[in-house]
Backbone as a printed PyTorch tensor [residue, N CA C, xyz], in Angstrom:
tensor([[[  0.8500,  -1.2130,   0.0380],
         [ -0.0620,   0.1630,  -0.0180],
         [  0.7080,   1.0950,   0.1510]],

        [[  1.7520,   1.2620,   0.8400],
         [  2.8880,   2.0690,   0.3790],
         [  3.5340,   2.3810,  -0.9760]],

        [[  3.4690,   1.4110,  -1.4990],
         [  3.9310,   1.7410,  -2.6680],
         [  2.7070,   2.4740,  -3.7630]],

        [[  1.8050,   2.0800,  -3.2840],
         [  0.4530,   2.4640,  -3.8990],
         [  0.0640,   3.6960,  -3.7280]],

        [[  0.7730,   4.2910,  -2.6970],
         [  0.3690,   5.2560,  -2.2060],
         [  1.5590,   6.9240,  -2.7340]],

        [[  2.7310,   5.9590,  -2.8900],
         [  3.9710,   6.8900,  -3.7310],
         [  3.4240,   6.9080,  -4.8650]],

        [[  3.3140,   6.1110,  -5.7130],
         [  2.6420,   5.9910,  -6.9130],
         [  1.7360,   6.9020,  -7.1340]],

        [[  0.6740,   7.1630,  -6.4680],
         [ -0.3790,   8.2930,  -6.4020],
         [  0.1200,   9.7500,  -6.0310]],

        [[  1.1110,   9.4660,  -5.1970],
         [  1.3850,  10.8510,  -4.8740],
         [  1.9960,  11.2900,  -6.4100]],

        [[  3.2900,  10.5410,  -6.8320],
         [  3.8850,  10.6790,  -7.8890],
         [  3.2410,  11.0240,  -9.4880]],

        [[  1.7310,  10.4990,  -9.3820],
         [  0.6150,  10.9880, -10.2320],
         [  0.4030,  12.2240, -10.0770]],

        [[ -0.1510,  12.5280,  -8.9630],
         [ -0.7330,  13.6980,  -8.7480],
         [  0.3690,  14.8410,  -8.9900]],

        [[  1.4330,  14.7140,  -8.8820],
         [  2.2530,  15.3650,  -8.7770],
         [  2.5890,  15.7730, -10.1830]],

        [[  2.6340,  14.5770, -11.0570],
         [  2.7960,  14.6380, -12.3860],
         [  1.7020,  15.7050, -13.2040]],

        [[  0.6380,  15.2120, -12.5270],
         [ -0.6250,  15.7270, -13.2040],
         [ -0.4840,  17.3310, -12.9870]],

        [[  0.0210,  17.8610, -11.8050],
         [  0.3450,  19.0000, -11.1550],
         [  0.8710,  19.7600, -12.3550]],

        [[  2.2000,  19.3630, -12.7540],
         [  3.2680,  19.3780, -13.5270],
         [  2.3540,  19.7320, -14.6380]],

        [[  1.9010,  18.5660, -15.3080],
         [  1.4130,  18.4660, -16.6690],
         [  0.2020,  19.6920, -16.9050]],

        [[ -0.5030,  20.4330, -15.9610],
         [ -1.8140,  21.5130, -15.9200],
         [ -1.0120,  22.6390, -16.0960]],

        [[  0.4210,  22.3410, -15.3100],
         [  0.8430,  23.7560, -14.9400],
         [  1.7150,  23.9640, -16.4000]],

        [[  2.3350,  23.1070, -16.8640],
         [  2.9040,  23.1570, -18.2540],
         [  1.7580,  23.3970, -19.6920]],

        [[  0.6280,  22.9610, -19.2130],
         [ -0.6130,  23.0540, -20.2650],
         [ -1.0380,  24.7700, -20.0010]],

        [[ -0.9540,  25.0440, -18.9560],
         [ -1.4670,  26.5520, -18.6610],
         [ -0.4620,  27.3080, -19.3530]],

        [[  1.1180,  26.9340, -19.0300],
         [  2.3610,  27.7240, -19.4330],
         [  2.0620,  27.7600, -21.2300]],

        [[  2.0270,  26.5210, -21.3870],
         [  1.9240,  26.8710, -23.0010],
         [  0.5270,  27.2980, -23.7010]],

        [[ -0.4730,  27.3910, -22.8530],
         [ -1.3590,  28.3210, -23.7290],
         [ -1.2280,  29.4780, -23.3430]],

        [[ -0.5350,  29.9540, -22.2750],
         [ -0.4570,  31.5940, -22.2470],
         [  0.8600,  32.0360, -23.3190]],

        [[  1.9350,  31.0720, -23.5980],
         [  2.8530,  31.1910, -24.5060],
         [  2.1660,  30.9760, -26.0410]],

        [[  1.2160,  30.2300, -26.1510],
         [  0.5910,  30.8050, -27.3780],
         [ -0.2440,  31.9060, -27.9050]],

        [[ -0.4630,  32.4270, -26.6180],
         [ -1.2700,  33.8450, -26.7760],
         [ -0.6260,  34.8410, -26.7980]],

        [[  0.8010,  34.5080, -26.3660],
         [  1.6880,  35.9090, -26.3820],
         [  2.0630,  35.8330, -27.9060]],

        [[  2.0950,  34.6990, -28.2710],
         [  2.9850,  33.9960, -29.8550],
         [  1.6230,  34.9870, -30.6490]],

        [[  0.6150,  34.5850, -30.4850],
         [ -0.6480,  35.3010, -31.3730],
         [ -0.6280,  36.7250, -31.2770]],

        [[ -0.4700,  37.2620, -29.9700],
         [ -0.2490,  38.7290, -29.7070],
         [  1.0670,  39.4700, -30.9110]],

        [[  2.2220,  38.5950, -30.4910],
         [  3.0050,  38.9600, -31.2270],
         [  3.1250,  38.9690, -32.9890]],

        [[  2.5820,  37.6290, -33.0720],
         [  2.0720,  37.7770, -34.7810],
         [  1.0150,  38.9360, -34.7180]],

        [[  0.0340,  39.3670, -34.3970],
         [ -0.8230,  40.0280, -34.7740],
         [ -0.1290,  41.6640, -34.7890]],

        [[  1.0790,  41.8370, -33.5480],
         [  1.6250,  43.0010, -33.7490],
         [  2.6180,  42.9930, -34.9850]],

        [[  3.2060,  41.7590, -35.1900],
         [  3.9910,  41.8510, -36.4410],
         [  3.2100,  42.2230, -37.5440]],

        [[  2.1330,  41.8840, -38.0750],
         [  1.3580,  41.9900, -38.5560],
         [  1.0590,  43.5950, -38.8920]],

        [[  0.6840,  44.2640, -37.8230],
         [  0.5940,  45.8300, -37.8760],
         [  1.6800,  46.3770, -37.9700]],

        [[  2.4810,  45.7920, -37.5930],
         [  3.9890,  46.7650, -37.8340],
         [  4.7200,  46.6170, -39.3370]],

        [[  4.0170,  45.1280, -40.2190],
         [  4.1210,  45.2740, -41.2340],
         [  3.3030,  46.1550, -42.2980]],

        [[  2.2190,  46.3600, -41.7340],
         [  1.1500,  47.4410, -42.4550],
         [  1.3560,  49.1870, -42.3500]],

        [[  2.0120,  49.1840, -41.0820],
         [  2.6280,  50.4500, -40.5620],
         [  4.1090,  50.7060, -41.5910]],

        [[  5.0190,  49.7920, -41.6860],
         [  5.9010,  49.7380, -42.5550],
         [  5.3680,  49.9960, -44.0750]],

        [[  4.4250,  48.9500, -44.4990],
         [  3.9580,  49.5310, -45.9420],
         [  3.7550,  50.9120, -46.1000]],

        [[  2.7460,  51.1990, -44.9670],
         [  2.1950,  52.8210, -45.0820],
         [  3.3760,  53.6770, -45.4020]],

        [[  4.1440,  53.7440, -44.5090],
         [  5.6280,  54.3080, -44.4180],
         [  6.0520,  54.4060, -45.6470]],

        [[  6.2150,  53.7110, -46.1650],
         [  7.1230,  53.6490, -47.5030],
         [  6.1850,  53.8860, -48.5540]],

        [[  4.6410,  54.1120, -48.4020],
         [  4.1510,  54.4930, -49.5960],
         [  3.8050,  56.0400, -49.1300]],

        [[  4.0900,  56.8010, -48.1810],
         [  4.2530,  57.8040, -47.7860],
         [  5.1320,  57.9970, -48.3350]],

        [[  6.1580,  57.7070, -47.8280],
         [  7.4450,  58.3860, -48.3110],
         [  7.8970,  58.2360, -49.9870]],

        [[  7.3000,  57.4800, -50.1810],
         [  7.4570,  57.7380, -51.9200],
         [  6.5760,  58.5470, -52.3790]],

        [[  5.2560,  59.2680, -51.7070],
         [  4.7700,  60.3390, -52.0940],
         [  5.2740,  61.8240, -51.6760]],

        [[  5.6380,  61.4560, -50.6510],
         [  6.2620,  62.7360, -49.9390],
         [  7.3240,  62.5430, -48.9430]],

        [[  8.7630,  62.9600, -49.5420],
         [  9.6290,  62.8990, -48.3170],
         [  9.9970,  63.6760, -47.4150]],

        [[ 10.6600,  63.6650, -46.6740],
         [ 11.1480,  64.6870, -45.1710],
         [ 11.1780,  65.8090, -45.9050]],

        [[ 12.1670,  66.2360, -47.0190],
         [ 12.5640,  67.5180, -47.4420],
         [ 11.5560,  68.1910, -47.9750]],

        [[ 10.5490,  67.6830, -48.7200],
         [  9.3750,  68.0070, -49.2690],
         [  8.4850,  68.3530, -48.3390]],

        [[  8.3190,  67.4620, -47.3230],
         [  7.4600,  68.1670, -46.1860],
         [  7.8500,  69.5040, -45.2980]],

        [[  9.1890,  69.4230, -45.2030],
         [  9.5760,  70.5920, -44.5190],
         [  9.3890,  71.8910, -45.6020]],

        [[  9.3330,  71.8370, -46.6580],
         [  9.4330,  72.8470, -47.4230],
         [  8.0700,  73.0540, -47.7270]],

        [[  6.8850,  71.8960, -47.5290],
         [  5.9250,  72.5360, -47.5350],
         [  5.4290,  73.5380, -46.2160]],

        [[  5.7760,  72.7140, -45.3720],
         [  5.5470,  73.7230, -43.7360],
         [  6.3600,  75.0490, -44.1490]],

        [[  7.6120,  74.9920, -44.6230],
         [  7.6430,  76.2850, -44.7350],
         [  6.8420,  77.3140, -45.6540]],

        [[  6.4320,  76.9920, -46.4140],
         [  5.7250,  77.4910, -47.7960],
         [  4.2450,  77.8640, -47.0450]],

        [[  4.0490,  76.7560, -46.2440],
         [  2.3360,  77.1960, -45.5500],
         [  2.8910,  78.1030, -44.2190]],

        [[  3.8830,  78.2460, -44.0190],
         [  4.1580,  79.5370, -42.5840],
         [  4.1850,  80.5190, -43.6650]],

        [[  4.6760,  80.6330, -44.8030],
         [  5.0180,  82.1630, -45.6120],
         [  3.2440,  82.5280, -45.8180]],

        [[  2.8200,  81.4590, -46.2400],
         [  1.0970,  81.6750, -46.7930],
         [  0.4100,  82.4870, -45.7420]],

        [[  0.6740,  81.9570, -44.1580],
         [  0.1880,  82.2630, -43.2890],
         [  0.5600,  83.8170, -42.9160]],

        [[  1.8800,  84.1040, -43.2160],
         [  2.3240,  85.2710, -42.7870],
         [  1.5730,  86.3210, -43.6400]],

        [[  1.8520,  85.6750, -45.2620],
         [  1.0950,  86.6640, -46.1650],
         [ -0.3230,  87.2170, -45.6020]],

        [[ -0.6950,  86.1540, -45.5640],
         [ -2.6410,  86.1190, -45.0270],
         [ -2.7880,  87.0640, -43.9660]],

        [[ -1.7000,  87.2720, -42.9130],
         [ -1.6860,  88.2120, -41.8470],
         [ -1.3780,  89.3320, -42.5860]],

        [[ -0.4980,  89.7240, -43.0770],
         [ -0.3490,  90.6760, -43.8580],
         [ -0.8850,  91.3560, -44.7120]],

        [[ -1.7440,  90.4470, -45.6470],
         [ -2.9410,  91.1140, -46.2460],
         [ -4.0310,  91.6590, -45.0470]],

        [[ -4.3180,  90.6680, -44.5080],
         [ -5.5760,  91.3700, -43.0610],
         [ -5.0090,  92.6660, -42.4610]],

        [[ -4.0680,  92.6530, -42.2690],
         [ -3.2620,  94.1850, -41.5320],
         [ -3.6840,  95.5920, -42.7520]],

        [[ -3.4890,  94.9380, -43.9980],
         [ -3.2980,  95.8890, -45.3010],
         [ -5.1140,  95.8320, -45.3370]],

        [[ -5.8480,  95.1500, -45.0920],
         [ -7.0820,  95.5510, -45.1620],
         [ -7.7410,  96.3040, -44.2250]],

        [[ -7.1870,  95.7570, -43.3110],
         [ -7.3560,  96.8400, -42.0990],
         [ -7.1670,  98.6630, -42.2770]],

        [[ -5.8200,  98.6510, -42.8330],
         [ -5.7080,  99.8680, -43.0190],
         [ -6.2380, 100.3280, -44.1100]],

        [[ -6.8930,  99.9290, -45.2170],
         [ -7.5760, 100.2740, -46.2490],
         [ -8.8190, 100.6220, -45.6490]],

        [[ -9.6470,  99.7470, -44.8070],
         [-10.8440, 100.3600, -44.0850],
         [-10.6550, 101.4840, -43.0640]],

        [[ -9.4280, 101.8990, -42.9710],
         [ -9.4360, 102.7600, -42.0960],
         [ -9.4180, 103.9280, -43.1790]],

        [[ -8.0850, 103.8400, -44.0200],
         [ -8.5510, 104.8100, -45.1700],
         [ -9.6940, 105.1980, -45.9160]],

        [[-10.4240, 104.1630, -46.2080],
         [-11.7860, 104.6000, -46.8460],
         [-13.1180, 105.1360, -45.8500]],

        [[-12.7390, 105.2520, -44.5210],
         [-13.0660, 105.7760, -43.6560],
         [-12.9900, 107.4530, -43.8140]],

        [[-11.7090, 107.5050, -43.7470],
         [-11.2670, 108.7470, -43.9210],
         [-11.3700, 109.3390, -44.8550]],

        [[-11.5990, 108.7420, -46.3730],
         [-11.7700, 109.2730, -47.4070],
         [-13.1310, 109.8610, -47.4930]],

        [[-14.2250, 108.9120, -46.6220],
         [-15.0090, 109.2160, -46.5520],
         [-15.7520, 110.6710, -45.8780]],

        [[-15.3060, 110.7630, -44.6970],
         [-15.0550, 111.9650, -43.8970],
         [-14.4880, 113.2990, -44.9280]],

        [[-13.5830, 113.0420, -45.5150],
         [-12.9020, 114.0160, -46.5190],
         [-14.0710, 114.4510, -47.3890]],

        [[-14.5430, 113.3490, -48.2850],
         [-15.5560, 113.9600, -49.0970],
         [-16.6350, 114.6300, -48.4470]],

        [[-16.9650, 114.2150, -47.1810],
         [-18.4200, 115.2040, -46.6220],
         [-17.9780, 116.4400, -46.0360]],

        [[-16.5530, 116.3750, -45.5450],
         [-16.0260, 118.0110, -45.4670],
         [-15.7770, 118.8570, -46.6580]],

        [[-15.3430, 118.1880, -47.5870],
         [-15.5520, 118.8190, -49.2330],
         [-16.8170, 118.8820, -49.4980]],

        [[-17.8760, 118.3570, -49.1190],
         [-19.2690, 118.4130, -49.5210],
         [-19.8250, 120.0550, -48.6990]],

        [[-19.5390, 120.1220, -47.5540],
         [-19.8160, 121.2900, -46.5640],
         [-19.1270, 122.0100, -47.3610]],

        [[-17.4240, 122.0590, -47.4950],
         [-17.0030, 123.3650, -48.2980],
         [-17.5540, 124.0200, -49.3330]],

        [[-18.1730, 122.7010, -50.5550],
         [-18.5370, 123.2590, -51.5250],
         [-19.6020, 124.1030, -51.1480]],

        [[-20.7850, 123.6400, -50.1840],
         [-21.8950, 124.0840, -49.8760],
         [-21.5740, 125.5640, -49.0910]],

        [[-20.6000, 125.8250, -48.4060],
         [-20.2610, 127.0780, -47.7080],
         [-19.8190, 128.0760, -48.9330]],

        [[-18.9810, 127.4920, -50.1350],
         [-18.4770, 128.1850, -50.9670],
         [-19.7190, 128.7750, -51.7270]],

        [[-20.8200, 128.0120, -52.1710],
         [-21.8280, 128.3810, -53.0570],
         [-22.9500, 129.5310, -52.1260]],

        [[-22.8990, 129.4610, -50.6260],
         [-23.6300, 130.6560, -49.6650],
         [-22.9020, 131.5870, -49.7210]],

        [[-21.5300, 131.5020, -49.5280],
         [-20.6070, 132.4010, -49.5210],
         [-20.7660, 133.3830, -50.7040]],

        [[-20.7850, 132.6860, -51.9960],
         [-20.7640, 133.6250, -53.4100],
         [-21.9520, 134.1040, -53.5660]],

        [[-23.1670, 133.4380, -52.8310],
         [-24.6160, 133.9090, -53.3450],
         [-24.8200, 135.1630, -52.3640]],

        [[-24.0110, 135.3340, -51.0600],
         [-24.2710, 136.3760, -50.4060],
         [-23.3910, 137.7420, -51.0530]],

        [[-22.4350, 136.9070, -51.3070],
         [-21.2280, 138.0870, -51.7610],
         [-22.1430, 138.7830, -53.2470]],

        [[-22.4860, 137.8110, -53.6760],
         [-23.6110, 138.7430, -55.2700],
         [-24.5710, 139.2400, -54.4990]],

        [[-25.2110, 139.0620, -53.7830],
         [-26.4330, 139.6630, -53.0280],
         [-25.9830, 140.9170, -52.5050]],

        [[-25.0570, 141.1330, -51.7120],
         [-24.4390, 142.3140, -51.1780],
         [-23.8040, 143.0750, -52.1190]],

        [[-23.1160, 142.3190, -52.8540],
         [-22.4230, 143.5870, -54.0230],
         [-23.7560, 144.4320, -54.6970]],

        [[-25.0880, 143.4230, -55.1850],
         [-26.0400, 143.9440, -55.8020],
         [-26.6810, 145.1250, -54.9940]],

        [[-26.7750, 144.6450, -53.8390],
         [-27.4760, 145.6160, -52.5870],
         [-26.4110, 146.8510, -52.6600]],

        [[-24.9940, 146.8180, -52.6330],
         [-24.3660, 147.7600, -52.1160],
         [-24.1670, 148.8060, -53.7950]],

        [[-24.6140, 148.1180, -54.9960],
         [-24.6780, 148.6140, -56.1410],
         [-25.6960, 149.8920, -56.0990]],

        [[-27.0870, 149.1330, -55.8920],
         [-28.3070, 149.7470, -55.7730],
         [-28.0370, 151.0080, -54.6590]],

        [[-27.2190, 150.5040, -53.1660],
         [-27.2770, 151.5430, -52.1850],
         [-26.7500, 152.5820, -53.2100]],

        [[-25.6240, 152.4620, -53.7760],
         [-24.5190, 153.8740, -54.6250],
         [-25.2400, 154.4600, -55.0690]],

        [[-26.3570, 153.5540, -56.0630],
         [-26.9930, 154.2860, -57.0650],
         [-28.0010, 155.5650, -56.7240]],

        [[-28.7980, 154.7950, -55.6480],
         [-29.4460, 155.3620, -54.9590],
         [-28.9810, 156.8410, -54.2110]],

        [[-27.9670, 156.6620, -53.4910],
         [-27.2740, 157.6330, -52.9330],
         [-26.8150, 158.8550, -53.9460]],

        [[-26.2620, 158.1310, -55.2330],
         [-25.8480, 159.0580, -56.2870],
         [-27.0620, 159.6650, -56.9050]],

        [[-27.9600, 159.5820, -57.1190],
         [-29.4490, 159.9310, -57.2860],
         [-29.6960, 160.8620, -56.6490]],

        [[-29.7790, 160.9520, -55.3620],
         [-29.8180, 161.8910, -54.4210],
         [-28.9610, 162.9700, -54.4410]],

        [[-27.6300, 162.3470, -54.5610],
         [-26.3240, 163.5330, -54.4570],
         [-26.8190, 164.6880, -55.6680]],

        [[-27.1330, 163.7490, -56.9280],
         [-26.8610, 164.7530, -57.8420],
         [-28.1090, 165.5080, -57.9090]]])
C-alpha cells in the first residue's frame, strides 16, 4: 500500500506539473498570437510609411511647412492691409463729406457776396441819385 500511495503521489505531482505546463503553453500560445498580430500591424505600418515616403519625403514636407508658414504670414499681412484700407476708406468718406460741406459753404458765400454786391450797387446808385 505504501507503494501505491507513493505512485499515487507521484501521479498527482505529474498531473499538477502537466496542468502547469499546459497553462504555460496556453499563455505562450496567446503571447505568440499577440506577437504575430503586432508583427502584422508593424508590417502594415511599414508599408504605409513606404507609401507615404514614396509620395512625399521629409525634405518636401519641410518645404511644404515653410511654404505654409509663408502663406500664413502673407495672409496676416493682407489682413493688416485690409484693416488699413478700411481706415483709409473711412477717412476718405469723412474728407468727402467735409469737401461737400465746403462746396456748400462756398456756394452760400458767393450767393451772399453777389447779393451784397447788388445791394451795394443799388445803395450807391440811390445815394448817387439823391446827391446829384
